N, C-alpha and C positions, 0 to 999 in steps of 0.2 A: 114356430115359436113354442118354447116349453119353459115352464117354471124351473129355475135352478134348484137342484137337489141339495146344493151345498151352501147357497146364499139366500136366506129368507127374503122374500119380496123382490127377487131379481128374476129376470126372464132372459132366456137365451134365444137369440135370433140367428138362425143358420142360413147363409146365402148359398146359392147354387155353386159358386166358385170355391166353396170350402171355408170361407171366412165365417167366424162366429162373433157375435157381440152380446155381452151381458149387460142389460140395462134395467132401469126401473120401469114400472108400468106406464108412466107418463110418456116415455120416449116411444112406446108402441103406438099409443093413440096419436101422437104428434106426427108420426110417419105413416100411419095406416098399417103397420106390420102387426096386425092383430090375429091373423090366421095363416095357415100354410098356403103356399102357392101364389101369394100376392107379389106382383112385380114392383120393385123399388127403383126409382130413378137415382141418378148420381148424387143429387142433393140429399135425398133421404139416407142413402148409404153413408155419406160423409157425416151426416148428423148422428147416425147411430154409432159410427166409429168414435166420434168425439164424446158422445154420451157414455159410451162404454168405458172410455179412458177415465172420464170424470167419476163415474160410478165406482170404478175400481179404486181410485184414489180416496174417495169418500169412505168406502168400506175399510180400507187400510187405516185411515185416520180414526174411524170409530173404534176399530179393534185396539189401536194404540191407546185411545182414551179409556177404554174399558180396563186397561192394565194399570192406569195411574194418571194423575193430572198432567196435562201437557198444554203449553201455550201454542199459539198459532205459529210462532217462529220455530219452536221445537218440532212441530208437525211438518212444517215446510222442509226443514233439513232432513227429516226422516223420509219424506216422500220424494225428495230429489234423488234418492238412491235408486228409485225405480222409474222415475219420470223426469226427463230433462226439461220438459216444456213448463215454464213457470206460469203461463196463463192458465193451463189446465189445473195446476195445483191451486192457484188462487181461486178459480171458480169452484173447485171442490170444497175448499175451506170457507168460501163465502156462503155457500149453501148450508154448511153445517152451522155457521154463525147465525144465519137467518132463522134457523129453526131452534136455536138455543142450545145446540149440542156442544158448541165450542164458544168459550167466553174467557178472554184473557182477564177480565175483571174478576170473575169468580175464582179463577186459578190463583190470581195474585192475592186475593183476600184469604183463601184457604191456606196458601203457602205461607203468607205472612203470619197468620195466627199460629200455625203449627210450629214454625221456626222460633217464634218468640217464646212459645211455651217450652221449647227444648232448650232455651237459654241463649240463643243468638241475639246479639244486640241489633237495634233497628238499622244501624249503618250496614251491618252484614246482610240483613234481610233485603235491604234496598239493592245492594250490590248483586245478590243472587237473582232477584227478580229482573233487574236490568239485563243480566247475562242470559236470562231465559227469553229475552225479547219483549218484555212488557215495557210499554212506553212510559216516560217519566211521570206524567201527571197521574196515571193509573197506579204507578208504584207508590207514590207519596200518599195517595188516597187510601190504598189498601193497608199500608203500614199504619197510617193515622187511625183508621177505623179499628184495626186489630189492637193497637195500643189502648184505645179508648174502651173497647169491649172487655179486654182482659185486665185492665188496670195495671199495665206493665210498669214495674219499677226497675230502671236500669241498674241502679246501684245495688239493689237487693239481688237482682239476677246475676250481676257480676260477682258479688260476694259468694253466692251459692255455687257458681261454676268454679271459683277459685278454691273454695273449701273442698269440693269434690276432687279437684286436680291435685291439691296438696296431699290428700289421702292416697290418691292413686300413685303419686310419685314416690311416696315413702320417704325414708331417711336420705337426705341429700345435704351436701354442703350448702350453707345459706346462700352463697353467691350463685351456685348452680340452680338451686330451687327458685330463686328470684328470677333468674334469666329464663328458665323454662316456663315459669308461671306467666311472666309478661308476654312471652311469645304466644302462649296458648290463648290468653285473653285477647290479644290483638287479633289473632285469627278468628276469634268469635265476634270481632267487630266493635269491641269496647274502646272508648276513647281514653286518651292519656290521663285526664284528670280523674276519671272514674277508677281506672286501674290503679293510679297512685294511691287513692284513698283506701281502696280495698286491700292493696298490698300492706299498707300500714296496719290495718286491722288484722288481717289474716296472718301475716308473717310475724306480727307482734305477739299474737296469741301462740303461734308456733314456737317462738323463742322462749316464751314463758313456760310452755309445756316441756321443752327440751331441758330447761334449767332446773326443773323440779327433781 
């Protein structure tokens, strides 16, 4: 048994038949594999093999989380590329959830707040969170909290996005400008009534500006 030089807090157990298992320290005490030369029965070897697989999955998940927010569903899909056994993946993610490393609620809240600040409408944010695998009640709660904390005004946000888009589109025929603007705002998740009001304001000002 040696501590892994590449994975902090992990230990490598080498068997006489050439197999090696990289596990957390708890697996060593569980099987008695705490020093060289100890004989392990079939149950202990099977346990180490399972723990090694779960440990590898946990480490991969933690590495993914270090690079950015991920939901449980997103991590499941990522881990399936290297491990077909869904029970092992579930166990690895359950352990991360138990120690607070993985939390769909935290991801949903952070994602909702960030996207609302960027100008996405609540409907769009809910759609994105559901696509990430966040369950419905958690989605609604995250969006509601973010709306409350940031004092989100959907009409004002839609107006801001429309004004930016009009400037980006530049000189266009009125019909073309309107069509592209509607499509853009719909993609951001704004509803028909809000879009209609904003179009009247923004395009009305644009018409006045063009006629000057």
